[in-house]
N, C-alpha and C positions, 0 to 999 in steps of 0.2 A: 149444296150449301157448303161453304168452306169451313175448315177446322178452325177453332178459336186459337189464338196465339198462346203459346205456353207462358205460364207466369214466370216472371223473372225471379230467380232465387238470389238471395243476398249471400255473398261470399264473405265469410268472417275475415276480418283483418288479422294478419300474422304479426305478432309483436316481435320486433327485432330485439335480440338480447342486449341487455345493458352492457355497455363497454366497461371492461375491467378498469378499476381506478388506477390511475398512474401511481406507481410506488413513489413514496416520498424519498428524496435523496438521503434523508437520515436513516431510513430503514435499510436501504441498499448498502450503505456504508457499514452498518452494524453487521449485516450478514457477511460482508467481505472480511470484516475483522474477526468474526467467529471462525470462518474457514481458515484464515491465516493462523489463528491461535492453534486450531486443530493440527494444521500442518507442522507448526513449530513444535508442538508436543510430540507428534509422531517422530519428527526428525531427532528431537532430543532423546526419546526413548531408544531409537535405533542407534544413535551415536553413543549413548550410555552402554547399550549392549555390546557394541563394537569395542568400546574402551575396556569394559570388564572382561570380555572374551580375550581381547588382545593382552590384557594384563595377566590373565590366568595362563595363557599360552606362553607369554614371556617368562612368568615365574616358573612354570614347569620346565621350560628349556634351560633356564639358569640352574635349576636343581639337577636336571639330567646331564647337563654339560657345563659344569662349573668353570668359572674363569680362573686363570692363574695356573701355575705349575702344580704337580702332585706334591703332597706333603710328606711327612716322615713315614717310615715303614710301620705297618701294623701286622703283627703275626696273630692270626685269628684262628680259633679252633671251633669246629662244629662237632658237637657230641652226639652220640647215638640217641635218637628220640627228639632231637631239636626240631622244631617246626620251621618252615621257611619264613613265616612271619616273625618268629622270635629271632631268627638269624638276621633278618633285615633290620629289626629294631636295634640289635646290638651293633650292627655295622654303622647305623646312624649315631648311636651313642659314642662309638669309637672315632667318629669323624670321617669315616671312609666315604659315606654319602651324607648329604646335608639334610635329607628329609625322607623318613620312612613312608610318609603319606604319599609323597610324589612318586616314590618307587612303586608303591602299590597301584597308583594310577597307571603306571607304565605296564603293569601286568595285564591290564585290560587289552592291550595291544600285543605285547610280547609273551604273555603267559607267565605263570609262576615258575621261577628257576628251580631246577632239581638240585638239591644240596646233599652231597655225600659227606659222611663224617670224616674228619681228618683236619689237617692243618693247611692254612692258606696264607699266602703273602699278599697283602693289600698295601695301598698307600692312602693317606688321608687326601680328601678332595679329588676323588676319582669319579669318572662319568659312570652313568648307569650301564652303558654298553660294556665298559671295561670290567665292571663288577660282575656282570652276567657272564662274560667270557671267562673270567677267572673261576667262577663257581662251576660253570659247565665243563671246565677242563679237569675238574677233580682235584683232590689234595695235591699241593706242591711243596709243602713244608713237612720235613720228616725228622724224627728224633733218633739220634745216635746215642746208644747206651755204652758208656765206657765203664765196665765193671772192674772192681779191684781184682788184681791177678792177671789181667789181660796184658799181653805184650803189645808193642806198637804195631807189629806185623799183624796181630789179630784185630787190632783196632782198624787198621787199613782195610782188612778183609771185610769187616762189618760195614765199613763205609762204602766199599765198592758194591755191596749188596743192596744198598738203598736205591730206589727208583729215581735218582736225581744225579745230575752230573755236576762235578765241581769244576771251577776254573783252575786248571793246573792239577798236577799230580800230588796227592797227599804223600805217597810213598817217597817220591823224589824230594819233597820239601823236608822230610825227616833228616836228610843228610846234606841238604844244600847249604846249610849255614844261615839261611834267611831268618830262622828263628833260633834263639839261644836261651839257655837257662843258667842261672847262677849255680845250679846243682849239677851241672854237667861235669864229668871228670876232666881235669885239665888235659888239653891236647886231643881229646876225643870228639868233643862236641855232641856226644850222644844224648838224645832226649829220652832214652828209655827210662821209665820211672818218673820223669819230670812232668807228666801230664796228670791232671786231676781226674779222678773217677767222677762219674755223674752223667747227667743228660745234657746233650748238646743239640740245638736246633739247626738243621741244615736247610737253608732257604735257597730259592732259585738265584743263580748268579753268585753263589757263595764261592769265595776263593779259598783254595787249600791253605794258603799261607795264613789267611785271617782265622780260619778254624783252628789251626795249630797254635797260633798266637793266643787264642782264647783258652785253649787247653792248658798251655804252659803258664799263662797268666793266672789262671785259677789256682794251679798248684803252688806257684810262688807265693800267692797271697795266703794260702792255707799254711804253707810252711813257715811264713813269717809270723803268722798268728801263734804258731807253736814254738817260735824262737828256736828253730832247729840249729841255727849257727851257734848259739850259746850252748845248747845241749851237746853238740858235736865237740866243741872245745873242751867241755868238762869231761867228756869220755875219751879224749885223746885221739879223736879222728877228725877228718874234714867233713864239711857238710855233704860233699859228694859221696864219701864213704858211708856216712850215716844213711844216705838214701839207698845205697846198695844193701846195707844191712836190713833196712825196712822191707825191701823187695824180697829178700830171702825169707824174712819173718812171715811175709804175706803168704808165700808159697808153702812154707814148711809148717807154719802154725795153723793156718786156715781160719781157725776160730779165735775170737778175741781172748778167750780164757787161756789159751796156750801161748799167746804172742809174747808176753813179757818174759816168760821163761826161755822161749826159743831165742829171743834176743840176748839173754844172759849167756846161754850156751855159746853163741857166736862170739861174743866178746871174751868169754873165758878161753875159748880155743885160740883166738887171735893173740891173747896175752901169753898163752903157753907155747905159741908157735906151732900148734898142732893143725894139720889140715882140717878144714871145715867138714869135709866129706858129706856134702849136701847133694842129694839126688837132683834137686830142682835146678841146680846150676848146670849139671851135665845135660839134663833134658832141654834146658834153654838153648844150649849150643846145637842141639839136634832139632830144634824147632818144634818140640813136643810139649804138651801140657799134661803132665801126670803120666802115669803108667809105670810099668816095671823098668828097672835099669839093669841091663845085661852086663856080663863080664866084659864083652867087647866095648860096650858104652863106657865102662869105667876105665878102660885103657885108651880112650880117645884123647888124642893130643890136641887140646884146645885150652886156652887160658881160663875157660869157664869150668874146667874139670877140677873141682876142689878136692878130689881124691889124690890127684897127682901134684897139685900146687898148694902151697900154704898161702895164707892171706886171703883177701877178698878178690872176687872176679873183677875184671876191668870196668864193668858197668852194672847198673841195676838189671834185674832180669824180668821185671814186670811192673805194673802200676800198683803201688801200695795204697792201702786204705789209710784213712786217718788213724785208725786204731793201730795199724802196723807202724806208722810213723811215730806215734806216741810211745809204743813199746820199744822201738829202736832208740828213741831219745831218753826214755826213762825205764830201762830194763829192770825186771824184778830181781832183787838181791838174792844171790845164791851161788853155789859152787858147782853146779851141774856141768857136765861135759857131754852128756848123751841124752837122747830122747827117742821114743818110739810110740807109734799109735797103738793103744791097748784096748780101745773100745769103739764100737761102731757109731757111737754118738760124737766121735771126734776127740775124745779125751786122749791126751798124750801123757806118758809117764817119763819123768826126768830122773836121771841117775848121775851119781858122782863118779862111779867106777865102772870099768868095763864089765866086771862080774855082775854088777847090778843091771847093767844094760842087757847082758845075755839072758838073765832071768826075766826081764821085762819082755824081751823078744819071744821067749818061750811061752809066756802068758798070752801074748798077741796071737801066736800060732795056734794055741789051744782054743782060741776064740774065733778061729777061722779068718784071721786078718793076715794080709800079706806081709 
């Protein structure tokens, strides 16, 4: 018997997915507009960042490398204990750099400069690199001290000891005639005594002539303020001779308390026609500053030997102080002809007669004074 035919099974129908609805033209356009707006915003932000960054870089470059030529000189002093930040702030306030903030930004790349105490020569409107080079080179401005009592030869020696070179020779300029003084003895042109004591700044590129002009100019201004010409006329001497007197007063009196009387001794001896007999003038001809005068020195044939010659020496013998100039212009009234140091505190005793002078000299010797 044959098998029965299998029953037919119904195969379930598979539903086809519904087709996605076609986007409407309006919705597609909206999406495109949103994408375009996002791109525009992104481009705007990028452009803004580029502009700001470019502006910052441009601003920094302008601060670091300013346009135009360097400005006037600025002599700048760094003191012990000054911080690098404080120095940069002061350089900005002096106009050497235009922005301390920008300079500090440069330190992120170049580091903080090492600053050594001392004087520096800058100019206004300088680049950061130039300022760094000057600071790294160490101090280049130095102070020359011209003390009362120094000769011009001693001033020249001090100047040569400074770690800076002048343009030209200071020693040669003293006799070149390039600088003159109304107090120079007629026919000599000597500037001895015609420079003012004080502090002088010597900067890079300084000319010897310019420095000497400043020294003589200061003295002339000081002398004019004292009206030395009128004082000289009232004393019966020339302004140049009054300057010689002041220089001797400086060396012989040393202290202001003695100077007026020393000046009077000089004028009294000149009036009497008596040799001045001043050790300081003999020592000047020997190129010495102080010390004993020997018998051989007293016999030295030189116009500066006031033991052998009457009258004043031909030129001043040192740089006088203002006090010495005032003493020479207005000597203390008196009839003294002699003086000698009688105390270690610098006190000098003044005498009218030689006998009184000998007694004063014995007093000085008893006190261990030369």
